[in-house]
N, C-alpha and C positions, 0 to 999 in steps of 0.2 A: 424402457429406459428413462429415469425419473428426470431430464434436463428441463429444471425450471427456469431456463433462461434462455431469451430469444435474440436476434438482432434485427434490426430491421434500417436500410440501408436505402430504402426507393426514396426517402424525400433528398437525395444527395445525387437523383438520377438528373440527365439532362432533359428528359420529358418533364421533369417536376419542377425545377427552376431555371432551365434553359442552357444551350450548349455551352457558355462564358462561364458558369461556376457552376455546371454538376458534370457529372463524369458519363460517357458516352457507350454505347454497346461496342464500339469498335475497341475505345479506351480497355474495354474490361477483358475483349476478346484477347488484346495484347498482355495484359494483366495475368490472365490465366495461364500462359505459355512460360512467365516469369516465375509466378507462382509454383505451377508444377516442376518448375527446375530446381527450384530452391529447395521445395517440398523434400525431394530426394535427398537434399544436401544436407539440411537437418535431419533426417531420418538416419544418414548415415553418421552426423555428428553425434547426434543421440547416444545409438549404437556404440560408437565409441567412448562415450561417457567424457564428452568434452565439457556439456552442460550437464550439472547436474539437478536444476531446477526441476525437468521434468520427470523425474524422478523418486522426490523426496516422499511423497504421497505412500510410495509402496513401502516404504521402511518402519513393518511393525517393531523390529526389535528396537528401535529407538523411543518410538510411542509407548513401548509395556516399560519402557524405564523412565522416562517422563513419568507416566502415570503412578507407577511407584513410590518415586522421589517427590513429586508434590503432593502425595498421600501423606506419606513420612512427616512433611513440613504444613500441612494443612492441621494435620493430628495434634501440632504443637503450640495451636492455636495463632496462628501468624496472624496479623490483623493490616499490616501494608504489606504490598509488593511496592517494591522500588526498582525500574528497571535505570540504569546506567548505561548507557549507549546513544548513539547519535545517526542520521540517517535511516537507514535500511534495519538497523537493529532497534529503533524505537517507530517507525511509522505502520509498520505490520501489526505491531499487536496495538497499536494506539487504534489503527481501522476496525481489526477485528472485536476492539472493547466498545467503541463507539457503534459499532454494528450491532452488535450482539446480546451484549448487556444494558440494562433500563438506565433512560436520562437520569441524569443527577445520580447517578452509581455511587460515587463517594459519600454522600451526603444520607445512604440508607443507614440504618441500623443494621446492626451485625446478625441480627436475627433476618431483617429483609434482604439481605445480603445473601442469608443461607447458610453463613458461616466462614464466606469466604472473603478473603482482602481488600483492604481496598486497594487502588492504583494508581501510581503515581510514573510519568514514563517524564525523565529529565534527561528533554534530547536538546538541551543548550547546556551553556555554561554561563547563563546570568548568575552573579553572585546573590542577587536578592533573592530569587526563585528558588535557588538551591538553599540556600540559609533557612527560608520560611518551610522547605518540606523539611528541613530535618527537624526544627522544630515540631511539626506536626506528627512526624512519625518516628517515636523513641525506638532507638534501638535495639532495647532486648524485646518488642513489640514487632520487630519489622525484618522482613527478609529483602535483601537486595543481589538484581541478577547484575554484574558486569558482563556485557557485550560487547566484542572486540572481537574479530577472524585473528587479525594481528595482534593484539596490543598495543597498537601503535599509536591508535587514536587517541589525539593528544587529550581531545574534551574527557572521555570516557576515562581514561588512567589520571586524571585530573581530580574526578568526581571521585573517582575508587581509594586513590590518597587519602582524600578527606574523611570519608566513607570508615578506612579502615584506623587510621586515628582515632575516631568517635568509637569505632567498636572497641578497641583496645584501651579507651579511656572506661568505658561504662561497661562492659561485660568481661575484658578479659581476653587474651590470645585464646587461650583454647577453647572458648566457646565461637569463637569466630564463623566457623564451619556450621554451626548451626544458623547463621544470618548471612550468607554468602555462599550464591554461586555462581557459578563463572562458564561462560559459552564462548568458544574459542576454538583457533583450529586443532585439528587433530595432531598427536604425537605420534612421531614416527620418523623412520630412518628416511625418508624422501618428503616428508613435510616440513614446510619451514617453523622455525621456531616462533612460540608466543610469547609474548612477554609476560602473559596471563599465565606459563605455566609454572612458573615461579612462585608466582603468588598461589597457585591453588596447591601447590608443594609446602610451601612455608606454615600453611594453615590447614591443609589436609580437607582442600575445600572440594566438594560436589564439580565435576566439570561434565557440561556436554559439547558434544563436538559439530562444530557446523566441516560440511564437504568441502573439500579443498576445490573443487568445481563449481561452487556454488556462492554469488556472488552475495553481496547485503540488500542490494533490493530486490534479489530473488530468494530469499530467506526466510520468507514468511512462514512456509510450511517445513520449517529444516526446525530445530529446538531454540532458535532465536524468537520464533512467534509460538509455539507449541508447548514450550515449558509454560511461560506465561498464562498464555491459554487453557492450561492445565490446573494454573493455580486459580484462576477467574470458574472454574468449573464448565468450562466449555468443552465439547464433544467433539477431541480430536480426531475419534475414528470417523465420525458423520464429514469433519471437514475433508478426509480423506477419502471416503467414498462420495464427494461431491466434485472433487481433481479427476476420480476414477472416470466418472458421467463424463463429463467437460474431455477428458486426454482421450475419449472415442472420436468425441467429435472434430477436436482439435487435432486427430490424429489423420484425418480425410484429406486426399490430397486435391477435391473438387472446389473449388472457390466458392459455390453458391452454397455446398452442404460445410462448410468451415467457417466459425463466426470470426474466430482469431482471424483467419486469410483474409476475410472481409474486412474488418476492423482495419486490420493494417495496409489491406489493398486500397482501400477509399482514400485513409490517409496520404499515402504515398501519392496514388495519383491527382489527389487534388492538392496535395502543396507542388509537386511536378509541373502538372499542365494548367493548373487553373489560380495557383498562389496563393494558398491558404499556408500559409507559415502560422498560423494559432490554432491550437486543437482545448477547445474548450470541454471540460469535465462538469456536468452539471447533471447531480441526481437530486429527486423529488423527496428526498427524504432525510431528516435530520442525522438518521440514523448511519446515513450512506456518505456523508460529508466528508469525512476524513479517507474514505478509500480514493477520494478525487484528490486528496492529500498525496497520498500515497502514490498517486496516477504519476502525480506531477513529476515524483521522484524518477519512476521506473522510465516514463517517456523521455524524460531532459536527459537523465545523467546516460542512458544507454546508446539515444540516438544523436546528442549534442555533439558531434567531434570534427576538428579541425580537417582531418587526413580520412581518405578511403583506407578499403584494406590494401590497394596498389600502391599509398604515398600519396597519393595527389590531394593537394590541397583544395577543398569543398566548403568547409565553413557550413554543416548539414546540420541538421534537426527544426522541428517545430518547436515551438514555445507553449508549451500546455500550461492552460489557466484551470484554477479551481473554481467552482461557481457553486450555487445551491439555490434550489427552487422551492418556494415561491419568491425568497428572500431578496435573490438577487435580480430579480425582476423590477424589481426598485431602485438598483446599481448598473449593474452590469448590462440590460436587454437592450436599453437607448443605444448604446454602443453599437453591440451586435446587428442591430435592425438597420441602424442610419449612417455607422461609421464604417468605415472600410471591408471592403466584403474577403476579407483576406482570413477568415477563422471555420471550421469546423465547430458544430457544436455538438455534443454527446450528452444526450437527455435519458437520462436512468427513470424509468417508469417504475411503480411497485401496485401491483393487481391488490395485494391482502396486505394491510397495514396491522393487523390482529389486533386493532381498536378500532372504535366507532365511537366520534364525540356529535352526537345529535348537536343542532343550536336550536334553543328556546325560541318559544313564539311570544317573545314581550318587544315593548315598544313599536308594536302593530301599526301604531298612527304616523310612523314613520315611512308614508309608501315607499321611499327609493329604498328601503330596507328589503322588498317583499321578496326580490330573488334570494337572499339567505333564508328567512324563515320558511322553517320546517324542510331544511336541508339539513347536512352533515359537513361538519369541518373535513372531512374526506371527502365529497363531494364537490366541494370548493377548492381542497388541494387539485383534484383531477380536472376540472373546468381550467384551473389557471395553468397546469401544464400544458392542457389542450390546446388553449388559447395562446401561450405561447411558443407551441410547436407548429402552429398552424400561419402565428404571425408572424415567424421566422420563413418561412417557408413563402409568404406573400412577399418577402423582401428579398426575395432569392436566395436565402442562405443556408447552405447545404447542413442539413440533420441527421445523426445519426442515430437512433432509436435505440437504447437496450432495454429490453423488457425484462421483469422479475415478477415471478407471481409471489411472492414471499418471502422475506427477509430471516434467512435462519443459517446455521452453520453447515447447510447442505447449499445453498444458493449462493452466498457470499464467498464461499470456496471455489465455487463454478466462476463465478465473476473474477476474482482474482487469477486464478489460474487461465483464463481465457485472456486476460490481458497480457500476462508473461507472455503465452504462446505467440500474441501478437507483436509482441515486442521484438521477439528473437526473427520471427520471418520480415517484419521493418527492418532491420539491421541489415538482412539479407537482399532486401529488394534498394537500400539506400548504398548499399556496398560500404556499408561501417562496421566496427566492433563493438556490438552492441553489449558485452559483457566486460568493458575496462572504462576507465575515467581517468585520464591521464590529467586532464585538466584540473580535476581534485587536487591528485597529490601535488601538482607542482604547488600549491597555495597551502600545501600541509608545510613541504620543505621550506616554505620560506617564511612562515608560522614559527616553526622549530630554532631556525638561526636567529629570528627577531629576539624571542625569548633566551637565548642562551647570551645574546648580546647584551640583552638587558641586564641579566645576571652578574654577566662581567661587568659591567657599569654599577653596578650594589656594590659589587666587591672590594671596588677600586674607591668608595667614597666613605 
């Protein structure tokens, strides 16, 4: 088995940081009983196809369609790929791009990008940003991917209307299908209609389907993430292999053998029993910083619920926070070490960065720099990581360490899949529905009502 990711929870144990802040063996024994019970429930719900994210990596037919369609667009010389989407429609591909592409990817020449397009993820509706993107990406050289499961996402549809008008004016209606791809819910008698279906019909646009049992924040291994991934030259089969390997581990009932259950279980125990209400995700690699952002949506939107599954008001949820090592040692760590002890700090370390940068032995007359001379930037980053981990332990702050051997399609897929399964188990432990988002829906309704009121006021003026 090529499992290149492991998890170390020992720095959150009471033997390391004391009973007040760390979990005890008795608490783990009780947790094991709950996890064993909920493991069986998850297996049953998975068999019933209640939650589709578990099985996405097995869909070879969709990957083949994506390969074929992406090849056709790439052969046309597309220079820009623009994602029209927000939340789960944007965070997954952003995380993959940052992790798997070279830093400053969009600044590379087409040859340096090996012919693959620049990526612009329009995950907001700031008019200044969107207008600048339109100037940087001439429609005739750009492929737009509109992503919304229902087609009712106001932000995405606003973006799409602007893009469609620009396409009609510049290249004509007949050629829009060469510059737009739609990712939305499937068609069918039992499937809810998407507002993107009539758009696809009108312009004869290629459509990819998001399975009905897959929510946005769990959709990175659906066409939501995989079509842009293919357009950027990533190996979707290797992503699937990474998911498959992690699925083997995450299908184990034993807490000790299942990294997803360890992650979920320790967060649950330390939240409920030790008051750890904040979960910090802090990778020690720039390439993983957007995975921390992706994690924040996954953990917050899944577990932040007013009611439990029995209808009781519980106002549940840890607050996820993204950080970056070593950058945030100079901003957030002061608070984490000496502020309220209400956090779990999840550190992600990378053994092999695939690049080594030596520090030249100059300015040797400055004796205070002796510790850097003859070393490498890699060694300094490792020392900073180790120093932060040890300092947090000295302050009795619980730490979970996620260890990655390298950053690749295989390992990144393992990490994302593990966190998805952890979230599903955490939902069971907290007795909340980890797959809905009623708090988000209410805000959308209010926004739509306000837009209609503003339009009516304009019409009267």
